[in-house]
C-alpha positions as CSV (number, residue, x, y, z in Angstrom):
1,M,0.0,0.0,0.0
2,L,1.3,3.5,-0.9
3,V,0.8,6.3,1.6
4,K,2.0,9.9,1.3
5,T,2.8,12.2,4.3
6,K,4.2,15.7,4.3
7,G,7.3,17.1,5.9
8,S,9.6,20.1,5.4
9,A,13.2,20.7,4.6
10,L,15.3,23.8,5.1
11,I,17.0,25.4,2.1
12,G,18.9,28.5,3.4
13,I,16.5,30.2,5.7
14,D,13.3,29.0,3.9
15,A,11.4,25.8,4.1
16,V,10.4,23.5,1.2
17,V,7.6,21.0,1.5
18,I,8.8,17.4,1.2
19,T,6.5,14.5,0.3
20,I,7.4,11.3,2.1
21,E,6.1,8.3,0.1
22,V,5.9,5.1,2.0
23,N,5.2,1.9,0.1
24,V,4.7,-1.6,1.6
25,S,4.8,-4.3,-0.9
26,M,5.8,-7.9,-1.5
27,G,9.5,-8.7,-0.9
28,Q,12.0,-8.1,1.8
29,G,14.2,-5.2,3.1
30,Y,13.9,-1.6,4.2
31,C,15.4,1.4,2.3
32,I,15.1,5.2,2.2
33,V,15.8,7.0,-1.1
34,G,15.6,10.6,-2.2
35,L,19.1,11.9,-1.2
36,P,18.9,11.4,2.6
37,D,22.0,12.1,4.7
38,S,23.2,9.7,7.5
39,S,20.9,11.1,10.1
40,V,17.8,10.5,7.9
41,K,19.0,7.0,7.0
42,E,19.3,6.2,10.7
43,S,15.6,7.2,11.0
44,L,14.5,3.7,10.2
45,D,16.3,2.3,13.3
46,R,14.7,5.0,15.5
47,T,11.2,4.6,14.1
48,E,11.3,0.8,14.2
49,S,12.2,1.0,17.9
50,A,9.5,3.6,18.6
51,I,6.8,1.7,16.7
52,K,7.5,-1.6,18.4
53,A,7.8,0.0,21.9
54,N,4.2,1.3,21.6
55,G,2.4,-1.9,20.6
56,F,2.6,-1.5,16.8
57,R,4.6,-3.7,14.3
58,M,7.0,-3.0,11.6
59,P,6.1,-4.5,8.2
60,R,7.8,-7.9,7.5
61,T,7.7,-7.2,3.7
62,K,9.5,-4.8,1.5
63,L,9.4,-1.2,2.7
64,V,10.5,1.7,0.4
65,I,10.5,5.3,1.6
66,N,11.0,8.0,-1.0
67,L,11.7,11.7,0.0
68,S,10.5,13.9,-2.9
69,P,11.8,16.0,-4.6
70,A,14.7,13.6,-4.8
71,E,17.3,16.2,-5.9
72,L,17.2,18.1,-2.6
73,K,19.5,17.0,0.2
74,K,17.6,16.0,3.3
75,T,19.3,16.3,6.6
76,G,18.5,15.9,10.3
77,A,16.3,13.7,12.5
78,A,13.1,15.8,12.0
79,F,11.8,13.4,9.4
80,D,11.3,10.6,12.0
81,L,7.6,11.6,12.7
82,P,6.3,11.7,9.1
83,I,8.2,8.5,8.3
84,A,6.8,6.7,11.3
85,I,3.2,7.8,10.6
86,G,3.7,6.8,6.9
87,I,4.8,3.3,7.9
88,L,1.9,2.8,10.2
89,A,-0.6,4.1,7.6
90,A,0.9,2.0,4.7
91,S,0.8,-1.1,6.9
92,E,-2.9,-0.4,7.6
93,Q,-2.4,0.0,11.4
94,I,-4.0,3.5,11.6
95,S,-7.1,4.8,9.8
96,P,-8.7,6.8,8.4
97,I,-5.9,8.3,6.4
98,H,-7.7,10.6,4.0
99,L,-6.4,13.8,5.8
100,I,-2.9,12.4,6.5
101,D,-1.3,14.5,3.7
102,K,-3.2,17.7,4.6
103,Y,-0.8,18.4,7.5
104,I,2.9,19.1,7.7
105,M,4.4,16.9,10.4
106,M,7.9,17.1,11.7
107,G,9.7,15.8,14.9
108,E,12.5,13.7,16.1
109,L,11.6,10.4,17.8
110,G,13.1,8.8,20.8
111,L,13.4,5.0,21.0
112,D,10.3,5.0,23.2
113,G,8.3,7.2,20.9
114,K,8.8,10.5,22.7
115,L,9.0,13.5,20.5
116,Y,12.0,15.8,20.7
117,P,12.2,19.4,19.5
118,I,13.6,20.4,16.1
119,K,15.2,23.4,14.5
120,G,13.7,25.7,11.9
121,V,10.1,25.5,13.0
122,L,9.3,29.1,12.3
123,A,10.3,28.8,8.6
124,M,8.3,25.5,8.4
125,A,5.2,27.0,9.8
126,M,5.4,30.0,7.5
127,Q,5.8,27.7,4.5
128,A,2.9,25.5,5.6
129,K,0.7,28.6,5.8
130,S,1.9,29.8,2.4
131,D,1.1,26.4,0.8
132,G,-2.4,26.2,2.3
133,Y,-2.1,23.2,4.6
134,L,-4.7,22.5,7.3
135,G,-2.0,22.7,10.0
136,I,1.4,21.6,11.3
137,L,2.1,18.8,13.8
138,L,5.1,19.3,16.0
139,P,6.7,18.4,19.4
140,N,5.5,20.3,22.4
141,E,8.7,22.2,22.9
142,N,8.3,23.9,19.4
143,A,4.8,25.2,20.2
144,A,5.7,28.8,21.2
145,E,7.9,29.3,18.1
146,A,5.4,27.9,15.6
147,S,2.6,30.0,17.2
148,L,4.2,33.2,16.0
149,V,2.7,32.5,12.6
150,D,-0.9,33.6,12.1
151,D,-3.7,31.8,10.2
152,I,-2.5,28.2,10.5
153,D,-3.4,25.6,13.1
154,I,-0.6,24.4,15.3
155,Y,-0.9,21.0,16.9
156,C,1.8,19.9,19.4
157,F,2.4,16.5,20.9
158,E,4.5,14.8,23.5
159,H,4.5,11.2,22.1
160,L,4.0,9.3,18.9
161,T,0.8,7.6,20.2
162,E,-0.8,11.1,20.6
163,V,-0.1,11.8,16.9
164,V,-1.6,8.4,16.0
165,D,-4.7,9.2,18.0
166,F,-5.0,12.6,16.3
167,I,-4.8,11.1,12.9
168,A,-7.6,8.7,13.8
169,Q,-9.8,11.4,15.4
170,P,-8.6,15.0,14.5
171,D,-11.6,16.6,16.2
172,T,-10.5,15.5,19.6
173,K,-7.6,17.9,19.9
174,S,-7.6,21.7,19.6
175,P,-4.8,23.8,18.1
176,I,-2.6,25.6,20.6
177,K,-3.3,29.2,21.5
178,R,-1.4,31.7,19.5
179,T,1.5,33.8,20.9
180,R,0.7,37.5,20.7
181,L,3.4,39.5,18.9
182,V,4.6,42.2,21.3
183,M,7.0,44.5,19.6
184,D,8.0,46.5,22.7
185,H,11.7,47.5,22.6
186,E,13.8,45.4,24.9
187,T,17.4,46.4,25.1
188,I,20.1,43.8,25.8
189,S,22.7,46.5,26.5
190,V,23.9,46.9,30.1
191,T,25.8,50.1,29.2
192,D,24.0,53.4,28.9
193,F,25.5,56.3,27.0
194,S,25.3,58.3,30.2
195,D,27.8,55.8,31.7
196,V,30.5,56.8,29.2
197,K,32.5,59.8,30.4
198,G,33.7,62.3,27.8
199,Q,34.0,61.1,24.2
200,E,31.4,63.5,23.0
201,N,32.7,63.3,19.4
202,V,32.5,59.5,19.4
203,K,29.0,59.5,20.8
204,R,27.9,61.9,18.1
205,A,29.4,59.6,15.5
206,L,27.7,56.6,16.9
207,E,24.4,58.5,16.9
208,I,24.8,59.4,13.2
209,A,25.9,55.8,12.4
210,S,22.7,54.5,14.1
211,A,20.5,56.9,12.4
212,G,21.6,55.8,8.9
213,S,22.8,52.3,9.7
214,H,26.3,53.3,8.6
215,N,29.4,51.1,9.0
216,I,31.9,52.6,11.4
217,I,35.4,51.9,12.6
218,M,37.0,53.4,15.8
219,I,40.7,53.9,16.0
220,G,42.3,54.6,19.3
221,P,44.8,53.4,22.0
222,P,44.0,50.6,24.5
223,G,41.7,51.7,27.3
224,A,40.2,54.6,25.4
225,G,36.7,53.0,25.7
226,K,36.2,51.6,22.1
227,T,34.6,48.3,23.2
228,M,32.4,50.0,25.8
229,L,31.2,52.5,23.3
230,A,30.4,49.7,20.8
231,K,28.4,47.8,23.3
232,S,26.5,50.9,24.2
233,I,25.2,51.4,20.7
234,V,22.5,48.8,21.1
235,S,20.8,51.1,23.6
236,I,20.1,53.8,21.0
237,L,19.1,51.6,18.0
238,P,15.4,51.7,17.0
239,P,13.5,48.5,17.9
240,L,12.9,45.8,15.3
241,N,9.6,46.1,13.5
242,Q,7.4,43.0,13.0
243,M,8.8,42.1,9.6
244,E,12.5,42.4,10.8
245,A,11.7,40.4,14.0
246,L,10.3,37.5,12.1
247,E,13.0,37.6,9.5
248,T,15.8,37.6,12.1
249,S,14.1,35.0,14.3
250,K,14.0,32.6,11.3
251,I,17.7,32.8,11.1
252,Y,18.1,32.0,14.8
253,S,15.5,29.3,14.5
254,I,17.4,27.2,11.9
255,T,20.6,27.5,13.9
256,G,18.9,26.5,17.2
257,K,19.8,29.8,18.9
258,L,16.3,31.2,19.7
259,D,15.7,31.9,23.4
260,A,13.9,29.0,25.1
261,V,11.2,31.3,26.5
262,N,11.0,34.4,24.3
263,K,10.9,32.8,20.8
264,L,10.6,36.2,19.0
265,L,13.7,38.4,18.8
266,R,12.7,41.9,19.8
267,S,16.1,43.5,20.2
268,R,18.5,44.0,17.4
269,P,21.2,41.3,17.5
270,F,24.7,42.3,18.6
271,R,27.3,39.7,17.4
272,H,30.8,40.0,18.8
273,P,32.9,37.1,17.3
274,H,36.4,36.3,18.4
275,H,39.2,37.2,16.0
276,S,40.2,33.6,15.7
277,L,37.0,32.6,13.8
278,S,37.2,31.1,10.3
279,A,35.8,32.4,7.1
280,I,33.0,29.8,7.2
281,A,32.1,30.8,10.7
282,L,31.9,34.4,9.6
283,I,29.9,34.1,6.3
284,G,28.3,30.7,6.8
285,G,28.8,27.4,4.9
286,G,29.6,23.8,5.6
287,S,28.5,20.6,3.8
288,H,24.9,21.6,4.6
289,P,25.2,25.4,4.6
290,Q,24.3,27.2,7.8
291,P,24.2,30.9,8.5
292,G,27.4,32.5,9.8
293,E,28.0,35.5,12.1
294,I,27.1,38.1,9.4
295,S,23.7,36.5,8.9
296,L,23.2,36.2,12.7
297,A,23.8,39.9,12.8
298,H,21.1,40.6,10.2
299,N,19.1,43.7,11.0
300,G,21.6,44.3,13.9
301,I,25.3,44.9,14.7
302,L,28.4,42.9,13.8
303,F,31.2,44.1,16.0
304,L,34.8,43.1,15.1
305,D,37.1,44.2,18.0
306,E,40.8,44.4,17.2
307,L,40.1,44.3,13.5
308,P,43.8,43.8,12.4
309,E,44.0,40.7,14.5
310,F,41.5,38.9,12.3
311,N,43.0,36.9,9.4
312,R,43.0,39.2,6.4
313,S,41.5,36.5,4.1
314,V,38.6,36.2,6.6
315,I,37.6,39.8,6.8
316,E,38.0,40.3,3.1
317,V,34.9,38.1,2.6
318,L,32.9,40.9,4.1
319,R,33.2,43.1,1.0
320,Q,30.4,41.6,-1.1
321,P,27.9,41.2,1.7
322,M,28.5,44.8,2.9
323,E,27.5,46.0,-0.6
324,E,24.6,43.6,-1.4
325,G,23.1,42.7,2.0
326,I,23.1,39.0,1.2
327,V,25.7,36.2,1.1
328,C,25.6,33.5,-1.5
329,I,27.1,30.1,-0.6
330,A,27.6,27.8,-3.6
331,R,28.3,24.1,-3.3
332,A,28.6,21.4,-6.0
333,K,25.0,20.2,-5.4
334,M,23.3,23.3,-4.2
335,S,23.5,27.1,-3.7
336,V,21.8,29.0,-0.9
337,T,21.4,32.6,-0.1
338,F,21.4,34.0,3.5
339,P,20.4,37.6,4.3
340,A,23.2,39.7,5.7
341,R,22.0,43.3,6.0
342,F,24.1,44.3,9.1
343,M,25.8,47.3,10.4
344,L,29.5,46.7,10.8
345,M,31.3,48.2,13.8
346,A,35.0,47.7,14.1
347,A,37.7,48.8,16.5
348,M,41.4,48.8,16.2
349,N,44.6,50.3,17.7
350,P,46.6,52.7,15.5
351,C,49.7,50.6,15.6
352,P,51.0,47.3,17.1
353,C,51.8,48.9,20.5
354,G,48.7,51.0,20.4
355,Y,50.2,54.4,21.1
356,Y,50.8,56.0,17.7
357,N,49.7,59.6,17.8
358,H,49.0,59.2,21.6
359,P,49.1,62.7,23.3
360,K,51.0,61.4,26.3
361,K,52.7,58.0,25.6
362,E,55.4,57.4,23.1
363,C,55.0,54.9,20.3
364,H,57.9,52.5,19.8
365,C,56.8,51.0,16.6
366,S,58.9,51.4,13.4
367,P,57.3,52.8,10.2
368,A,57.7,49.3,8.8
369,A,55.8,47.7,11.7
370,I,53.0,50.3,11.4
371,Q,52.8,49.6,7.7
372,K,52.6,45.9,8.2
373,Y,49.9,46.4,10.8
374,M,47.8,48.6,8.6
375,H,48.3,46.3,5.6
376,K,46.1,43.8,7.4
377,I,43.1,45.9,6.4
378,S,42.8,46.5,2.7
379,G,41.9,49.8,1.1
380,P,38.8,48.4,-0.6
381,L,37.5,47.2,2.8
382,L,38.1,50.6,4.5
383,D,36.4,52.3,1.5
384,R,33.2,50.3,2.4
385,I,33.3,51.6,5.9
386,D,31.3,54.8,5.9
387,M,32.8,56.4,9.1
388,H,36.3,56.4,10.5
389,I,36.5,58.0,14.0
390,E,39.5,58.6,16.2
391,V,39.0,57.7,19.9
392,V,41.3,59.6,22.2
393,P,42.0,58.8,25.8
394,V,39.7,60.3,28.4
395,L,41.5,62.8,30.7
396,Y,41.3,62.5,34.5
397,N,39.2,65.7,34.8
398,E,36.6,64.2,32.4
399,L,36.5,60.9,34.4
400,R,35.9,62.7,37.7
401,A,33.6,65.4,36.3
402,S,30.1,65.7,37.8
403,K,28.6,66.7,34.5
404,K,25.4,64.8,33.7
405,E,25.9,62.9,30.5
406,E,23.1,62.5,27.9
407,T,21.2,59.3,28.4
408,S,20.7,56.6,25.7
409,A,16.9,57.2,25.9
410,I,17.2,60.8,24.7
411,I,19.6,59.9,21.9
412,A,17.4,57.0,20.9
413,I,14.5,59.3,20.3
414,R,16.5,61.4,17.8
415,V,17.7,58.2,16.1
416,K,14.2,56.9,15.9
417,N,12.9,60.1,14.3
418,A,15.7,60.0,11.7
419,R,14.8,56.4,10.9
420,E,11.1,57.3,10.5
421,I,12.1,60.0,8.0
422,Q,14.0,57.4,6.0
423,S,11.1,54.9,6.2
424,H,8.9,57.5,4.6
425,R,11.5,58.5,2.1
426,F,12.1,54.9,0.9
427,K,8.6,53.6,1.2
428,N,8.4,53.0,-2.6
429,E,12.0,51.8,-2.9
430,I,12.3,48.0,-2.9
431,G,15.2,46.7,-0.7
432,T,16.2,50.1,0.6
433,Y,15.3,51.0,4.2
434,T,18.1,53.3,5.4
435,N,20.5,55.9,4.0
436,A,23.4,53.5,4.0
437,Q,21.6,51.3,1.5
438,M,21.0,53.9,-1.1
439,N,22.3,53.2,-4.7
440,S,23.7,55.8,-7.1
441,S,20.3,56.7,-8.6
442,Q,18.8,57.2,-5.1
443,L,21.7,59.4,-4.1
444,K,20.9,61.7,-7.0
445,K,17.2,61.6,-6.2
446,Y,17.2,62.1,-2.4
447,C,20.5,63.9,-1.6
448,T,20.2,67.5,-2.7
449,I,23.3,69.4,-1.7
450,T,23.6,73.2,-1.5
451,S,26.2,74.9,-3.7
452,E,28.3,75.7,-0.6
453,G,28.2,72.0,0.4
454,E,29.1,71.0,-3.2
455,A,32.1,73.3,-3.1
456,I,33.6,71.9,0.1
457,L,33.0,68.4,-1.0
458,K,34.8,69.0,-4.3
459,M,37.7,70.5,-2.5
460,A,38.0,67.5,-0.1
461,M,37.8,65.1,-3.0
462,E,40.7,66.8,-4.8
463,K,42.8,67.4,-1.7
464,F,42.6,63.9,-0.2
465,Q,42.2,62.0,-3.6
466,L,39.1,60.2,-2.3
467,S,37.7,57.3,-4.3
468,A,34.2,57.3,-5.9
469,R,33.0,54.9,-3.2
470,A,34.3,57.2,-0.5
471,F,32.4,60.1,-2.2
472,D,29.2,58.1,-2.1
473,R,29.8,57.3,1.6
474,I,30.3,60.9,2.5
475,I,27.0,61.9,0.8
476,K,25.1,59.1,2.6
477,V,26.5,60.2,6.0
478,S,25.7,63.8,5.2
479,R,22.1,62.7,4.4
480,S,21.8,61.1,7.9
481,I,23.2,64.2,9.6
482,A,20.6,66.2,7.7
483,D,17.9,63.8,8.8
484,L,18.9,64.3,12.4
485,D,18.6,68.0,11.9
486,N,15.2,67.4,10.1
487,S,16.6,69.2,7.0
488,N,15.3,68.4,3.5
489,T,18.5,69.5,1.9
490,I,22.2,68.7,2.8
491,Q,23.8,71.9,4.0
492,I,27.5,72.8,4.2
493,N,27.7,72.0,7.9
494,H,26.3,68.5,7.2
495,V,29.0,67.9,4.5
496,S,31.7,69.4,6.8
497,E,30.8,67.1,9.6
498,A,30.6,64.0,7.4
499,L,34.1,64.8,6.0
500,Q,35.4,64.7,9.6
501,Y,34.5,61.0,9.8
502,R,36.9,59.9,7.1
503,N,40.0,60.0,9.3
504,L,41.8,57.1,7.6
505,D,41.5,58.9,4.3
506,K,43.1,62.1,5.4
507,S,45.1,61.4,8.6
508,N,48.7,60.4,9.1
509,W,47.6,56.8,9.1
510,G,46.7,57.2,5.4
511,Q,50.3,56.8,4.4
512,Y,50.3,53.3,5.8
513,K,47.2,52.0,4.1
514,N,47.5,49.4,1.4
């Protein structure tokens, strides 16, 4: 007897419906076909044990299981449940089966029939809704995550026997109650901007970077507060909207990194990888491609501390994702695309010892050593970083001053207002949400510069021999500064301030760049 059940496989961050065809016929032997990996092939051993442990029997004739479409690689133990139900239905141990292929069912089985949670449930539930299935059957632990998707019934179970009972009598079980999407802003930052003494110019730069989602690098000696400032930026970023929250949560779902209680990400992610990470860990990959750090930072912050300490070949892979907002991973049998629209923050010392250009301490590095140090970061990568800001040590008087610093809450309001201006500006532009994402035609359309601003920009381009990419970055940053001032046009003061944030183009460090 041939029976078809429905499961789901993950390709990138999206799910694809898989038809599990189970056929019991004359002959001997069990087999699974349809490009399964080892964990799927082992499913037969787990399902056999689970079936026998609960009073059912495995067919003693030939059993063929086909996972269709056959050209897609199937991985993981989540196919255990649809395979087990398919076997029981094909061997006529459960009935009726007329609705068996109207539900997506996924779950890992224990040897006793207990259902264990799986990854990627959010994407699976969204796909089941899109394809018009009656509902999705899942382990209990996946209930909260799946319930984030509206307009599809979610049924969750503890054990294989409960699923069998549901197949026989669907009306006896009600779908779970849906989790209400609450988009209140929850900050994960423990550092408020008011806790940072001094550094007014850096705080201003971070406010502008947050307003337009601009990439930024901070250059300064050890102990100047670069890491503290970077971690504080989360407290002034605008909250995720519903679309961003679901999109980012999908990425965390397929990697198994969603919070066990709060299944929906509400705060913008802040990823802070160690400098020893590999290129695959950064951009994603593997035999079955998984998202890397840049995708986990989607709609949030990727902070690379001590940037020159990263392997140069590793950080060079950032160049394409920084431009396009996606990362494409190609393998011999498949190619997947992960979203990677992140805001890059980087920090570095000015030289190996850290005290080049320090106002108090002497640098002992030779010009050759500084050149080698700066050579670790290529010119094309620096060109893609919108803002370069120098962080100077905080003086004792500033540390002990009783001056009340501006809080993150106040700065966050200004950033939110600037983002709302951009949201209105780009409402008809597909794929563009912030100033940093504008293309050349949008720069001409939305970035009107006064004649005085044009004059100073031309002078800077000629004096510092800036690249065309740096030219675009300066205009984008100027647009964000103008948005913070609620100005329709870019004034000379906006351009002048934006030019101050290209320190590596015009400072003494420029002579050491590659």
